[in-house]
Every structure is written in C-alpha cells, then in structure tokens.
C-alpha distance (Angstrom), angle and dihedral (degrees) to the residues before:
residue distance angle dihedral
M1 . . .
F2 3.80 . .
Y3 3.83 89.0 .
E4 3.83 90.9 54.7
L5 3.82 90.4 48.3
L6 3.82 91.2 52.4
T7 3.78 94.2 48.7
R8 3.83 94.0 47.3
M9 3.82 96.1 50.6
T10 3.80 114.6 103.3
R11 3.78 122.1 -135.7
G12 3.82 90.1 -105.0
H13 3.79 91.5 52.8
K14 3.80 91.1 51.3
Q15 3.82 92.5 49.3
A16 3.79 90.9 50.1
L17 3.82 90.1 49.3
F18 3.81 92.2 49.7
T19 3.81 91.1 48.8
S20 3.81 91.3 50.0
I21 3.81 93.1 50.1
D22 3.84 90.9 48.4
T23 3.84 89.4 50.3
L24 3.82 93.1 49.2
T25 3.80 90.3 47.2
S26 3.82 90.1 52.1
L27 3.80 92.3 48.1
A28 3.79 91.9 50.0
A29 3.81 92.3 46.2
L30 3.82 96.4 62.6
P31 3.85 99.3 60.0
V32 3.81 89.7 41.1
A33 3.82 88.6 52.8
V34 3.81 90.1 51.6
L35 3.82 90.2 50.0
L36 3.79 91.3 50.4
A37 3.83 91.5 49.5
A38 3.81 98.4 81.2
W39 3.80 92.7 -169.5
V40 3.83 93.1 64.0
P41 3.84 114.1 81.9
W42 3.81 112.5 -127.4
T43 3.83 104.1 -137.4
E44 3.77 137.7 147.2
S45 3.81 91.1 -106.7
T46 3.81 90.5 52.6
L47 3.80 90.1 53.0
M48 3.80 93.2 47.5
N49 3.81 91.2 49.2
M50 3.82 89.4 51.0
L51 3.83 95.8 56.3
P52 3.83 96.5 79.0
L53 3.80 88.5 43.2
M54 3.81 90.5 52.7
A55 3.81 91.5 48.7
A56 3.79 91.3 50.4
L57 3.83 91.1 47.1
A58 3.80 89.8 51.4
V59 3.80 90.7 55.9
A60 3.80 91.6 44.2
G61 3.80 90.2 47.9
V62 3.80 93.1 54.2
G63 3.80 90.8 50.0
L64 3.80 95.3 46.1
S65 3.81 92.1 45.2
W66 3.80 92.8 54.4
W67 3.80 92.6 41.6
L68 3.84 91.0 53.9
G69 3.82 91.6 42.9
L70 3.82 96.2 -124.1
P71 3.83 95.4 145.5
R72 3.81 89.5 51.9
I73 3.83 94.2 58.7
K74 3.81 108.5 101.9
L75 3.77 114.2 -126.5
N76 3.81 90.5 -129.8
A77 3.82 89.8 56.3
Y78 3.82 96.8 44.3
E79 3.79 102.7 125.8
T80 3.82 136.3 125.8
R81 3.81 96.2 -39.1
G82 3.79 90.7 50.9
I83 3.80 90.8 52.6
I84 3.82 90.1 50.0
R85 3.80 90.2 53.8
T86 3.80 89.9 47.5
A87 3.79 89.5 52.4
A88 3.81 90.6 50.7
F89 3.80 89.3 49.2
S90 3.83 94.0 49.6
F91 3.79 96.3 48.1
A92 3.82 92.5 43.0
L93 3.80 87.8 52.0
G94 3.83 90.5 48.5
L95 3.84 90.4 52.1
S96 3.81 89.4 47.9
G97 3.81 88.2 52.2
V98 3.81 91.1 54.5
L99 3.84 91.3 51.0
I100 3.82 93.7 44.7
D101 3.83 90.8 47.0
R102 3.80 90.6 54.2
A103 3.80 91.5 46.2
L104 3.82 93.7 50.2
G105 3.80 94.3 39.1
V106 3.83 94.8 -128.3
G107 3.79 90.8 143.6
L108 3.81 102.7 -144.5
P109 3.81 114.3 160.7
T110 3.81 118.7 -104.9
G111 3.83 89.8 -118.8
V112 3.82 89.6 65.9
F113 3.79 90.8 61.1
F114 3.82 91.2 48.6
I115 3.81 89.0 55.8
F116 3.80 88.3 43.4
S117 3.84 91.0 55.4
L118 3.80 91.9 50.8
L119 3.80 91.7 48.9
V120 3.81 91.7 49.6
L121 3.81 90.5 49.8
V122 3.80 93.2 49.5
G123 3.79 93.9 42.1
C124 3.82 97.9 46.6
A125 3.81 93.3 44.4
A126 3.81 93.2 43.6
W127 3.78 97.4 52.6
R128 3.80 91.1 47.9
I129 3.82 93.5 50.3
I130 3.81 92.6 45.7
L131 3.80 93.3 46.0
R132 3.83 90.0 45.7
Q133 3.80 92.0 55.4
L134 3.80 92.3 45.8
T135 3.80 91.7 49.1
I136 3.81 92.6 48.2
Q137 3.80 91.4 50.2
I138 3.81 91.0 49.3
Y139 3.81 92.9 49.3
R140 3.81 93.2 46.6
R141 3.79 97.4 43.0
G142 3.80 110.0 124.2
K143 3.83 94.8 7.0
N144 3.81 118.7 129.3
R145 3.81 100.1 -131.8
M146 3.81 122.0 -167.3
R147 3.80 110.3 -113.2
V148 3.81 111.7 -136.5
L149 3.81 132.4 -166.4
I150 3.81 113.4 -156.0
Y151 3.82 117.5 -146.1
G152 3.80 105.5 -153.9
A153 3.80 125.1 41.2
G154 3.81 94.3 -158.2
Q155 3.78 128.9 108.5
T156 3.81 96.0 -64.7
G157 3.80 92.2 47.4
Q158 3.80 92.1 49.8
Q159 3.82 91.0 48.0
L160 3.79 89.3 50.4
V161 3.80 91.8 52.3
A162 3.81 90.5 48.8
A163 3.81 89.9 52.1
L164 3.81 94.9 45.6
R165 3.79 92.5 51.0
H166 3.81 86.4 74.5
D167 3.80 93.7 47.6
D168 3.79 119.5 99.4
A169 3.82 94.0 -163.1
I170 3.84 102.4 49.7
H171 3.79 129.8 54.6
P172 3.85 119.6 -165.9
V173 3.80 106.0 -144.7
A174 3.81 106.8 179.6
F175 3.81 147.0 -25.5
V176 3.80 128.6 -109.6
D177 3.81 119.0 -162.6
D178 3.80 137.2 170.0
N179 3.83 91.9 -141.8
P180 3.84 107.7 100.2
T181 3.82 91.6 -156.4
L182 3.81 90.7 63.4
Q183 3.80 97.1 45.0
S184 3.83 114.4 107.6
L185 3.83 90.8 16.1
V186 3.79 124.9 113.6
V187 3.82 113.7 -120.0
S188 3.81 121.5 -176.9
G189 3.79 88.0 -12.2
L190 3.82 95.1 -54.6
R191 3.80 129.1 106.4
V192 3.83 115.7 -116.3
H193 3.81 114.9 -134.5
A194 3.80 134.0 -171.8
P195 3.85 118.2 -102.5
S196 3.81 89.5 -115.5
S197 3.81 89.5 69.4
I198 3.83 95.9 56.2
E199 3.81 95.7 102.4
D200 3.82 91.7 50.1
L201 3.80 91.5 46.7
V202 3.80 92.2 50.4
A203 3.80 91.1 50.8
D204 3.81 99.2 39.7
K205 3.80 99.1 40.2
D206 3.82 97.9 35.5
I207 3.83 93.9 -119.6
Q208 3.81 113.0 -169.2
R209 3.81 100.8 -178.7
V210 3.80 138.7 22.6
V211 3.82 116.0 -150.7
L212 3.81 117.7 -158.5
A213 3.81 104.4 -143.6
M214 3.80 98.1 179.7
P215 3.83 107.5 105.2
S216 3.81 94.3 160.5
I217 3.81 96.7 65.1
S218 3.80 121.0 90.0
P219 3.84 121.4 -92.0
P220 3.86 92.9 -114.6
A221 3.81 90.7 53.3
L222 3.79 90.0 47.6
A223 3.82 89.9 49.5
R224 3.81 90.8 51.7
I225 3.79 92.0 52.7
A226 3.80 91.7 45.9
H227 3.80 90.7 50.0
K228 3.81 91.5 52.3
L229 3.79 89.5 52.7
R230 3.83 94.9 51.6
T231 3.78 90.8 89.9
V232 3.81 98.6 49.3
G233 3.80 92.8 86.8
C234 3.80 101.2 -115.7
E235 3.80 139.4 87.4
V236 3.81 119.7 -83.9
H237 3.82 121.2 -150.4
A238 3.80 131.2 178.0
L239 3.81 122.0 -140.6
P240 3.82 127.7 -156.4
S241 3.78 118.5 -139.4
F242 3.80 115.7 -85.2
A243 3.81 88.6 -122.2
E244 3.82 89.7 58.4
L245 3.80 91.7 50.1
V246 3.81 91.6 62.3
G247 3.80 104.9 12.3
D248 3.76 139.9 61.5
G249 3.80 97.3 -65.9
D250 3.79 125.5 130.4
L251 3.80 110.8 -60.0
R252 3.77 91.0 -138.3
K253 3.81 88.7 62.6
R254 3.79 94.9 44.1
V255 3.78 102.5 52.3
S256 3.75 140.1 32.1
P257 3.80 99.5 -140.6
V258 3.77 101.2 -163.9
S259 3.76 137.7 0.0
L260 3.79 118.8 -103.7
D261 3.81 93.1 -122.3
D262 3.81 90.8 53.5
L263 3.77 90.5 48.4
L264 3.79 96.0 49.7
G265 3.78 95.5 38.5
R266 3.82 86.1 -130.0
G267 3.78 141.4 48.0
G268 3.80 120.6 -77.0
L269 3.77 115.9 -85.5
E270 3.80 101.7 -154.2
K271 3.81 92.5 102.3
E272 3.81 92.0 44.9
L273 3.80 94.6 53.7
P274 3.82 113.6 88.4
A275 3.77 124.5 -118.7
V276 3.79 117.6 -91.5
S277 3.81 102.5 -167.3
H278 3.80 93.8 113.9
A279 3.83 92.6 62.5
Y280 3.82 95.5 53.3
S281 3.80 105.8 27.9
G282 3.78 110.7 122.3
R283 3.83 92.8 0.7
R284 3.81 129.9 129.1
I285 3.80 106.8 -122.3
M286 3.79 133.1 -172.6
I287 3.81 121.3 -158.3
T288 3.80 118.4 -167.4
G289 3.79 116.9 -155.8
A290 3.82 84.9 25.0
G291 3.80 93.5 163.9
G292 3.80 95.5 53.2
S293 3.80 128.6 94.5
I294 3.81 96.5 -91.2
G295 3.81 96.0 30.6
S296 3.80 94.5 53.5
E297 3.82 92.4 48.3
L298 3.81 89.4 49.2
C299 3.80 87.8 54.7
R300 3.80 92.5 50.6
Q301 3.80 93.7 49.3
L302 3.80 92.3 45.1
I303 3.81 91.1 56.5
A304 3.82 88.6 66.6
C305 3.83 88.8 54.2
K306 3.82 89.7 61.4
P307 3.82 99.6 -131.5
E308 3.79 119.9 -171.7
C309 3.80 93.4 -123.8
V310 3.81 139.9 -4.0
V311 3.80 121.6 -154.6
L312 3.81 113.2 -156.9
L313 3.82 115.4 -156.0
D314 3.81 119.7 -175.2
H315 3.80 135.2 144.0
S316 3.84 92.3 -146.6
E317 3.80 111.0 87.1
L318 3.81 93.7 -160.1
A319 3.81 94.5 47.2
L320 3.80 91.7 47.6
Y321 3.80 92.2 47.1
N322 3.82 92.2 51.2
I323 3.81 96.8 48.9
D324 3.82 92.4 42.7
K325 3.81 91.1 52.0
E326 3.80 92.2 45.6
L327 3.81 94.6 50.5
R328 3.79 92.7 47.0
S329 3.80 90.7 52.5
I330 3.81 90.9 50.3
S331 3.80 99.0 44.8
K332 3.80 120.4 27.4
S333 3.81 97.0 -179.0
L334 3.82 100.9 45.7
R335 3.80 117.0 103.9
I336 3.82 107.3 -123.1
V337 3.81 122.3 -172.9
P338 3.82 114.4 -169.5
V339 3.81 113.1 -161.0
L340 3.80 118.6 -169.7
G341 3.79 108.6 -153.6
S342 3.79 148.7 79.2
V343 3.80 131.5 -82.1
N344 3.82 85.0 -125.0
N345 3.82 89.9 69.1
E346 3.80 97.4 90.3
R347 3.80 96.5 -174.9
L348 3.81 92.6 49.5
V349 3.80 92.1 47.8
R350 3.82 94.4 49.2
E351 3.80 94.2 45.8
T352 3.80 91.8 47.6
L353 3.82 92.9 51.5
V354 3.80 93.7 47.3
Q355 3.81 99.0 40.9
N356 3.82 92.6 50.3
N357 3.82 95.6 39.8
V358 3.82 89.4 -129.1
E359 3.82 114.5 -158.0
V360 3.83 101.1 177.8
V361 3.82 128.8 35.5
L362 3.81 120.4 -163.6
H363 3.81 105.2 -168.6
A364 3.81 108.6 -157.9
A365 3.81 98.5 142.5
A366 3.81 111.0 117.0
Y367 3.77 144.8 126.4
K368 3.80 101.4 -111.6
H369 3.82 108.9 166.0
L370 3.79 103.4 110.0
P371 3.85 100.7 -152.2
L372 3.82 93.3 45.2
V373 3.81 93.8 49.0
E374 3.81 89.7 45.3
R375 3.81 88.9 56.4
N376 3.83 92.9 41.3
P377 3.81 103.2 37.5
I378 3.81 97.0 156.7
A379 3.82 93.0 55.0
G380 3.82 91.0 44.8
L381 3.80 93.8 50.6
Q382 3.82 92.9 43.9
N383 3.81 92.4 53.0
N384 3.81 101.6 35.9
V385 3.81 100.6 36.7
I386 3.80 109.8 22.8
G387 3.81 91.3 36.1
T388 3.81 90.3 53.6
K389 3.82 90.9 48.7
I390 3.82 92.3 50.3
L391 3.81 92.8 47.5
A392 3.81 95.5 43.7
D393 3.82 93.4 48.9
A394 3.79 90.9 47.3
A395 3.82 91.1 49.0
R396 3.81 91.4 52.1
D397 3.80 93.0 47.1
A398 3.82 91.7 47.6
G399 3.80 91.7 53.2
V400 3.80 96.4 -114.2
D401 3.81 110.4 178.7
R402 3.82 99.3 -144.9
F403 3.82 133.6 18.5
I404 3.83 118.1 -172.2
L405 3.81 120.6 -172.7
V406 3.80 118.5 -154.6
S407 3.80 106.2 -140.2
S408 3.81 137.7 172.8
D409 3.79 140.3 -122.9
K410 3.82 85.4 -119.1
A411 3.82 87.1 73.3
V412 3.83 89.0 72.3
R413 3.83 109.4 95.8
P414 3.83 89.6 -27.6
T415 3.79 122.9 -148.8
N416 3.81 95.2 -175.3
V417 3.79 138.0 55.5
M418 3.80 94.6 -111.1
G419 3.81 92.7 54.7
A420 3.80 91.4 43.6
S421 3.81 90.8 50.9
K422 3.81 90.5 52.7
R423 3.82 91.5 48.4
L424 3.81 90.3 50.3
A425 3.82 87.9 50.7
E426 3.82 88.4 52.5
L427 3.82 90.7 49.7
I428 3.82 89.8 52.1
V429 3.80 91.2 52.8
Q430 3.82 92.1 44.2
D431 3.80 90.1 51.0
L432 3.81 93.2 50.5
A433 3.80 90.7 46.0
T434 3.82 90.3 61.1
R435 3.81 92.3 53.2
S436 3.80 104.1 32.4
V437 3.80 119.6 102.8
G438 3.80 103.7 -178.9
T439 3.82 104.7 24.1
R440 3.80 121.1 69.5
F441 3.80 109.1 -146.2
S442 3.81 120.7 -162.9
M443 3.80 140.5 156.0
V444 3.77 136.7 -142.1
R445 3.80 122.2 -153.7
F446 3.79 128.2 -166.1
G447 3.79 142.0 152.4
N448 3.80 133.8 -113.7
V449 3.78 116.3 -23.1
L450 3.80 118.5 -139.6
G451 3.79 113.6 -122.2
S452 3.79 96.0 10.8
S453 3.78 118.4 134.9
G454 3.80 112.6 -82.2
S455 3.80 94.5 14.3
V456 3.78 121.6 141.5
I457 3.83 96.3 -109.7
P458 3.84 97.6 67.5
L459 3.81 89.5 42.9
F460 3.81 92.6 53.9
E461 3.82 91.2 44.9
E462 3.79 91.1 52.8
Q463 3.81 92.1 48.1
I464 3.82 92.1 48.0
A465 3.80 90.0 48.8
R466 3.81 88.9 54.8
G467 3.81 90.7 50.6
G468 3.80 95.9 -103.5
P469 2.87 162.6 -133.7
V470 3.80 98.8 -156.6
T471 3.80 106.3 -147.5
L472 3.79 121.6 -137.2
T473 3.79 123.1 -177.2
H474 3.83 93.3 -147.8
G475 3.78 135.6 -0.7
E476 3.82 93.0 -128.1
V477 3.82 100.3 41.9
T478 3.83 116.3 130.7
R479 3.79 133.7 -172.4
Y480 3.81 139.4 -174.2
F481 3.80 115.2 -119.4
M482 3.77 135.2 -161.9
T483 3.80 136.2 165.0
I484 3.80 123.8 -102.2
S485 3.80 88.1 -116.8
E486 3.82 92.0 54.4
A487 3.80 91.8 46.7
A488 3.80 93.3 51.3
R489 3.81 92.7 46.1
L490 3.81 90.4 50.7
V491 3.81 90.9 52.7
L492 3.81 90.5 51.3
L493 3.80 91.7 46.6
A494 3.80 90.8 51.2
G495 3.78 87.8 58.3
S496 3.79 92.5 51.0
F497 3.84 94.9 46.5
A498 3.81 98.7 40.1
H499 3.79 123.3 117.5
G500 3.82 94.4 165.3
G501 3.80 138.6 -64.3
E502 3.81 98.4 20.4
V503 3.80 126.5 143.4
F504 3.80 108.2 -149.3
V505 3.81 119.3 -156.2
L506 3.81 128.2 -172.6
D507 3.79 119.8 -133.2
M508 3.81 94.0 -116.7
G509 3.79 97.7 176.6
K510 3.79 120.4 -129.4
P511 3.81 123.4 -17.0
V512 3.80 114.0 -100.0
P513 3.85 120.1 -123.7
I514 3.80 105.0 -124.0
K515 3.81 91.9 -148.1
R516 3.79 89.8 58.6
L517 3.79 89.4 48.1
A518 3.83 90.6 52.8
Q519 3.81 90.8 50.1
Q520 3.81 91.8 49.3
M521 3.79 92.5 50.0
I522 3.82 93.0 48.4
E523 3.81 92.2 48.8
G524 3.80 91.8 41.9
A525 3.81 88.6 56.5
G526 3.80 89.3 57.0
Y527 3.82 98.0 -101.5
T528 3.79 135.4 112.0
V529 3.79 127.6 -123.9
K530 3.80 115.3 -106.7
D531 3.82 110.4 -139.7
G532 3.80 141.7 125.5
R533 3.78 92.3 -69.1
N534 3.80 92.6 46.7
P535 3.83 108.9 30.2
D536 3.82 90.9 166.9
G537 3.80 93.3 57.1
D538 3.80 123.3 126.1
I539 3.81 107.2 -122.3
E540 3.79 129.1 28.6
I541 3.81 125.5 -143.2
K542 3.79 106.2 -138.4
V543 3.82 122.1 -162.4
T544 3.82 110.0 -143.6
G545 3.82 100.7 176.7
L546 3.80 131.7 -104.6
R547 3.80 114.2 -59.6
D548 3.79 122.6 -124.9
G549 3.79 109.0 -67.4
E550 3.80 94.8 3.9
K551 3.80 119.8 139.0
L552 3.77 126.7 -140.4
H553 3.82 91.2 -139.1
E554 3.80 126.7 18.2
E555 3.82 123.0 -141.0
L556 3.78 132.8 -151.7
L557 3.82 99.8 -158.3
I558 3.78 136.0 53.8
E559 3.81 93.7 -170.4
P560 3.82 122.9 35.9
D561 3.82 94.7 -135.1
M562 3.80 113.7 102.5
L563 3.79 131.9 -175.1
T564 3.78 127.3 -155.9
T565 3.80 127.9 -115.6
P566 3.82 131.5 -160.8
H567 3.82 87.1 -80.4
N568 3.79 124.2 59.0
K569 3.82 94.3 -142.6
I570 3.80 93.0 56.3
L571 3.81 120.9 69.9
R572 3.78 132.6 -171.1
A573 3.80 120.1 -135.5
Q574 3.81 124.4 -143.7
E575 3.77 107.3 -145.2
G576 3.78 137.0 163.9
Y577 3.77 124.5 -111.3
L578 3.80 140.4 -168.8
S579 3.77 123.8 -90.3
E580 3.80 119.5 -109.7
F581 3.81 90.6 -102.2
E582 3.82 93.3 47.5
M583 3.80 91.3 48.2
A584 3.80 91.8 49.7
T585 3.81 90.9 49.0
A586 3.81 92.4 48.6
L587 3.81 92.3 49.8
K588 3.81 92.7 45.6
D589 3.79 91.8 52.4
L590 3.78 92.2 44.0
R591 3.82 93.5 50.2
T592 3.81 89.9 50.4
A593 3.82 91.1 51.9
I594 3.80 91.5 47.4
D595 3.80 93.7 47.3
E596 3.81 89.9 51.1
N597 3.82 92.3 41.8
D598 3.81 87.0 -127.2
V599 3.81 106.6 161.2
E600 3.81 94.9 -177.6
A601 3.80 92.2 51.7
A602 3.81 90.4 48.2
R603 3.82 91.5 51.8
T604 3.80 89.3 48.8
V605 3.81 90.5 54.2
I606 3.76 95.0 50.9
G607 3.80 91.3 41.8
R608 3.82 89.7 55.5
W609 3.79 101.8 43.8
V610 3.80 106.5 31.2
E611 3.80 124.6 80.0
Q612 3.76 101.5 -112.5
G613 3.76 145.6 168.8
S614 3.77 107.1 -153.5
L615 3.80 99.5 -13.8
L616 3.81 93.6 119.9
E617 3.80 90.2 51.0
A618 3.79 89.5 48.4
A619 3.81 89.3 49.8
K620 3.81 90.6 52.4
R621 3.79 91.6 51.5
H622 3.78 89.4 56.5
C-alpha cells in the first residue's frame, strides 16, 4: 500500500509534503529549545507570547526552504550537499527567529535560537535520512540484486560505491584492498578486507561479481589480479577511473570501441574449445618467446594444467622478468626456470633442454612485425628459420616428446620475408616429422591476434586518440582475427592432438574488412567518420597503400584438402613439404647468405624454396 502511494505521488505532491514536514519540524523545535534552555521560565504567558513568533517562523521557514531548494532535493540523492543546505536553512531560520523576536518583543534569549537552529538541523536531516532508507527498502523489496565485491578502496572504489547506492539492481557488499592500513576499516560504509579473504567472502556473502576499481595500476598488475580471481567462481570486471571516463585520460581506458563478436565476425570460441589439462599435467614444458603476447598467455593457461615445471626462454630481459614475476605470484609451488637467451644460441638451448628434462616444447619465439622484418630480412631469417632449426634439432636429440611450432597465416603463399620465414620454419618441422621416431612435431597456424604487440587495434586506438586520421593500407584489405586466449588454447590443443607432421588450423569464421573495423572503432569512440558523404565528420580514414610484401587478403591454407580432428572447430591441413635433400640444400644456401649478410642471396633462397604467389617478383623489385 505504501509502495503504491509512493509511486503515485507527483513531484509537486512530494515537494509539498517535504515542505510541510520541514515546517512542522521547525514549529516543534522552538518549544523544545525553550525547554532545553534552563534559564528561560516555562510559563503560560511565555507560550502565548511564542505563538505569533512560531507563526512567523513557519512562514519564514517555507520561504527559506524554497529559496534554498530543499524540497527539490530527491531523497535518493540526499547526501553531504543536502545536509549542507539543511544546515544553511536551519541557521538562516534561527537568525530570522532572532530578528522576528526583537520585532515582536517576545524577549527570548539569543541562546534559545542557537539551540533552535541545531534542533532544526538535526530534525530536518534525520527525517530525510530515515525516510530515504525506508523508501529504498520499499523499492528494493523482492528484487534480486547483484552482489558485488569491490577490489580497491581508493577514490575510484569509493565513487563506485556512491554511485551503486542509488542503483536498484546492484548491491556493493564489501571492499578488498592490498593496503594493510585500510584493512579492517570501514570506508564509505563498507568493511575493507584483505585479498586473502576473497574466496571466503565470495562463499559467505554470495558474491556474484568482483569489480577491479584500481585504474592507476599497470595493465600487467591488473592482469595478474584478474587471473588470480578466475578461480573464485564469479565474474571479474575492471573499471577505469571516473575522471578518465569524462576527462583527458587515455582513450583506450575510456571507451570500448567495438564488441568482440563484431571484431571476430563470430562469437568467441574459448568455451567451445575442450580442456587440455590431461596433456600437460605433471609434464616439464619449455616455452620460447615466453614474454611475448602468445608466449605469456600460453604460460598462464599452462599453470591451470598443473605441470611439473615450466622453462621460460626469452631474449628480452624485461619481458622475461615480467612473465617470471607474474607466474610466481600466481603459483607458489610450481617450478619456474627463467632462461635469458636466444633460440639461436645452440649450446644454451641444448643444455636447457637436457638439464630440465623437457618433455614438451612450445615454440612461440619469432620476429613477426612484417615491415620491420621486410627491412631487416637477415635478422628475421636468422631468428625465425635458423632459430627454429636449432631448437627443433636440439629437441629431437634431447628426446622431447612433443614439439609445437606457432606459425602464421602469412606463411601461406607468402609475399613478404616474414611470411616466407615462417613457411620455411614450417618446412623444417615437417621435414623432421618425417624422420623423427621419438619426437612428435606439429604446427599451429592462425591469423591476427587481438591485443598482441603491433596489431592493428592498438594502432587504430592511438590514431583515434590523436584525433586521426586512421590509416588504412587499402580500402579492400581483410584479415582473420582471434583472441590471445583462443590462440594459446589452439597451440595447447595441437600438442594434445598431434601424431606428427600436422598443420592445425582454427575455424576463424569469415575474414574481417579492416575498413569496417576502423569505422566501428571510430564510431565506438563516440566520433563520426569524415568522408565524402560526411565532410563535417570527426576522424578521416586515410588509405596509404599496401606496404612492401603485404597481401590484400590473407589465407590459412596452401592446399584445399582438410582433415578433421577430435574437435569440429579445429581442422588439419594436408600440405606438401621438401625432401630431406631439398631442405638441407635450402638451409645450406640460407646460412651462407646470412653469414655473408647478403640480402639478395637470402631473397633468392626463399623465392626458390617457399610456396609463393609473387615473392619472386617482390624479390626482383628489391
């Protein structure tokens, strides 16, 4: 009944009700103030003299209340500013009482009106707070509100709690914070707990979502916290600071430019891909390029498989340091062996494999940025081809059970050095697979990975943040996309399915037009595209022309024949390979070109031995 009355009242009715309650509170406050003032005699004549004063105060109270806007403050928004206005109203009314008392000659002491002002302040604020809580409880009765745990009791976390207090669908339950000085305190009405108690809080308080309200910490640190929370049984979301949402903060933190499904051209496949724990549990695993985009995600997913040991090989000190620190913070018991060095260091590679009794090698180390490798072909071929040969030979000689090469769609009929280097790496692995008895060699091939270093998404975000233009190499260019999580899972699945020599390919849906992607990101950031149809738009899409060796459309297969695997989203390609003699000749010629730093000779080698579309023509142009 009371709920129906609340919902039927108009705004004018509510303002009139608030004004009436304020007036009654003021009228009641004056005699109470006189009673509390022990020095004022409480007689019938005093009461009779007060009546005109009370009537005048009632009129003054109505005027002051409307002038200060008290009736127009919504109960649900009555916070600090509302109390400040109430204080202004009460003391202005007390001052008015002093002036009216002098004008009417009632003769009440000034101290009475000071007490009166305090009583009005307490009364008017109290009835609003009490009525606010009652109204909120009535509105929320019977509603199934989402229970949220907020990680971070700083400014952003407190602002989030303040915002959610007005939300009928979400209920903030408690804070979690790494700062020991905040733990056990009450902030914004919520208790602050230590991160170690998250699992108990989720279970005891029926938490459905954890919100990371720490926008100032670095993305790797945020990723580590999010990874720790994956096992608590609830959703984990990250929140930018409120200042970034409306201020001058990084655009990439303020907007979500395009949905993942739109970007991929399909739904995510992580939930469709089967678990792979059985293939890696209790094994000793080596990941090359462990600090890179794919390598680091492989490490994170392997932790859940509970391997006996992971060996991290990377030539970047900073990348190796970051992934080593992250893994140690996630898993205290796992044996982690960080190795700083290159796959081109044959002695280091062989000693590492033997000393750690490595059973599985996941080879993700590669130079992958097309323009850089095109301008530095010798370095690209040395790392991607010779490095793969050194590692693969060492893995076979060390008795490694499985060797999985991470390849690229650019290896299919390559028109650039990077793609050709990856295809040569595939040919090396295919050749060893035909002659290896103990080691099972396989490859996994996929397209562009969202969020990886050098990918198109960060580039577009940076250009949009600068106000454009967004650069596009060709208006018709298309690319396949997948998430880092999907790419890492596919690599792990390849290892579990492999019998030797296979090229595994993920069903990545349809290729995505990059121009459409640019338009979606511009519009998702809240801007309009500037073109011939909209000359007053915000950001222009500028076509710069295809770069050296760049394709208009990438492919995933050299041959059209495909075989099935135990999972319907993963296919197995049947592709030709070089004979042992041809492979040896190709590597001999390539090593000679690299040793002599002869770029033309190196391009001739890859133009001769790699399946290619226009690679020879591209080599001639150089």
